[in-house]
N, C-alpha and C positions, 0 to 999 in steps of 0.2 A: 549677474553671475555666468559666465561662463557653461557648457556643461561638462569640460574636463575639469574645470577647477570644481564642480560642485559635488563630479562622481569623487572626486579625491578628497575633500572633502566627509562626505559620508563615508567614504572606506575610513578614513581616520576616527571617526567618531565611532562608526561599529567596533572599530580597534578598541577604544578606550573603551569603550560599554562592557566589551568581553572581558577585558584585564580587571573592568571594578567587577562586574560578576563571578569573576575566581576569585578573587582578592577577598570579597563579602563572605565567600564558602570557607576557603582558607581560615579567616579570621574567624568564624562560628566554629568551625573544628576543631580550633584551638582554643576557642574561650569553654567551648563545651568540656572538653580533654581535660583543663584549666582546675573549672568547677567541680569535673569527680574527683581529680587528685585533691582538691581542698578539703572536698567532703571525705575522703579515707583519712585527710592527716586529721581529723578532728574525732573520726572517730578511732583514731590511735593513741590522739592526745587524752580523749577521753578516759581510753582502759588503761592508760599509764598513770594518769589520775587518779585512777579506781585501784589501782595495783599500790600508789604510795600510800594513799589515806589506810589500805589494808592493814599494809606495811607496818606503818606511825601506831594506828589502833593494838595490831596485835602486840608492838613493843611496849606498849603504856600500860595493857591489860593483865597481860600475861609475862613481860618478864621474857619476851621470846627474844633472843640474842643474834636469831639466824637471818635475819633480814627480810629479803623480801621472797625466800623460798617459801614462806609460813603463810605467803598471798594466793602461792597455786603458779602455774607456769605464765610466761609470756604469752600474751595474746597472739592466736593463729595469726599469719602473715602479716604479724609488724614487719614494719621497715627500719633501717635506724634514720633516726631524725636529718643527721646530716646528707643520708641520698634525698630524703623529701625534700629538703629545703635548697640543694641543690637544683633538682627537677624544676622547682617550683619559679627561683630566678630565670634559669633557662627558659618558661613559660613565660612572663612577664618581658622578658628581654626580646623574646620572640613576638609579641603581643604590641610594642612600640616599636619593632622594625614594622611590622603590618602598619602599624599604624600612620609611619612615617612615608611609607611608599603610597600609601593611600591618598596621603596628602600629596605626592609629588605629581600622583596620577592628574588629581583634578588640579595643579598647576599647571600640569601639561597640556590639559582639556582647554584650561582658562588661556593660556598663551599660546594657542594656536588658533581659538576663536577670536582674540585680539589682530591676531594676523591677520585673519580675513576678515576682519568687522570694518576694514577700513578702505577706502580707495584712494586715499592720500599719499604719494609715495614717502614723504617725508617720515609719517605716522607709521607707517610699514616698518622704515629704519629704525625710527626710537623703539620700535616695539620689539627687534634683534637685537638692540643695546641692552635692554629689560630683559630678555630672557637671558642672554649670556651675562647680565652680572647677577641678576637675581636667583637665576634658577640652576645654572650653572657652574657660576661663581668666578668665573674672569675677571680679574684685577687688570691686565694690559692685554689692549688687543685692538687689530686694524680692520674695519670693512672695507674691502676695494670693491666698487661696482663696476661693471662697461661701458665707459660710455656711445652713448650713440651715436650712431654711425661713424667710431673709433674699433680700435683694434688693444687698447691698452687701458689698463685700470686705474681709475682714479679714486684715491683715496678718501673716501666719503666719511668715518667717524675713526676717532686716534683716541683710545681710551690710556691715561696712564703714562708716563715717561718711559717709550721702548722705542726700538728701531724698527723700519730706517725711516729719518725726517724726511722725507721726499712726500708727497702731494702725485705724482704720476708714476706708475708701472708699465715699461714697455712689456716688461713679461718678470711672470716672479724672480722675487732675490733669493732666497733660501733653497736650499734642496727640498726641502718639506714642503714647501709650497710650490714648487716645483714638478714632484710626483704625484700631489694630490691634483693638480691640472693635468696633468698627462693621464693619469689613472681614475681621473673625473670618481674619487671617493674618499671618504674622510680618515686621515692618517693623524695618529700620532708618534711623536717623539719616543723613540724606545730609551734614547739615555741621553745626558746634559749634554747639549748641543748649541752652537749659535744660532740661534733664529726661534720660531715659534715651537711650542711644548704639541701643535695642534693646528691640523689646514682644516678649514670646512669648503669646499668647494659649493658653490649655489647654482643648480641644476634646473635646468625648465626643457621635458623634453630632449636630453641629452644636449644642449645646449649650456653653455660656460656662460653666469650673469653676473656670477660677483664670486669673490673669494672673503673669507672670514680669517683670519688669522690670530690664535688666541697666544701671546708670551708670559701670560703667569697670572698663579690663582690668586685669589684671598688668602691672606696669611694663615685663616682657620681652616682652609682646605687642601690635605696632602699632594692626594691625586684625584683625579679623576675620576667615580665611579660609574657600574655599568650603565644607573639610570643619566649619567650626564650623555654617556654615547648614546643612548635612544635618543635622548634629544639632541645631540649633535646629528646624528643623522636625521631626525624629522626634520630639522631645519634647513640641510642641507636642502631638500624638495619643496617645504611646505612655503618656506620664507623667499625662497626663489618664485613659486607660481603665484605667492601674495606681490611680489614687485613690479614681475611681468604685468600683471592683470592691473596693480596701480597706475603701472608707467606707461599703460594704451588705451586707459580711461585718462588720466591728463595729457596724452599727446590728442586725442581725438575730441578731447572737452576746449582743449585751445583751439582746434582748426574750427569746432563749433564757433566758437567766439569770433573767432574771425570771420569767418564768412556772417557771421549777423552782422558783426559793423560795415561790411561790405553792403550786405541789403539797407540796411539801415539808412548809409551814406544813398543807395541808391534812390530809395522812396524821398529822403531830404532833395535828394535834387530834382 
């Protein structure tokens, strides 16, 4: 593993660890607040039950028809039940969101680890496809990679029934793709238009090595989420690093095998 690659991976792991710690602290704080609110609700419910019991006892034993007034005033600090119920629902929803975010961070860490866990170019491409489908929710997309020694893009992966139906791109076809290549950053379509809804240039040290164009999302997903955008930004850099590393290793491995065959031939001669 090269020093630059190790540094990038270390920085990524450090960032994920910091996010995980912040998330854990946030979850602990909200859990504590929810527990306090539940305790207050139990106390107020107990006071309400005592008040109701006193009212019923007074009505049965003394014929008091004045209702709750015979049991004294309402408990101090009592809050309407609908307000408490609404706050509890808000806290429960927040806890669910935090759990989902924690799971997404775990998936992000796993995906990044998979990208850098292999030096096989084909396995890296498969990992990019898995991240695009399983984590981002892409239903139709195309992955183009620059061929070694050439200046045009070669279609490496095509998912779904989508345009363009060509295997080589001398240059990006759609305006969003062209803008992403020129501006060297991930871009999203702001309105419905022909072509992709998102373009991700794969960059390694400011060198463009590929382009991921997403044309449609899975049916259950209406739009990109903030986490999707983080994933795509990470994919833009980390996938490029993994691809370059694996391609370099494959090239060196081929050369070594060629030299080994020549040496074996010389020995036999």
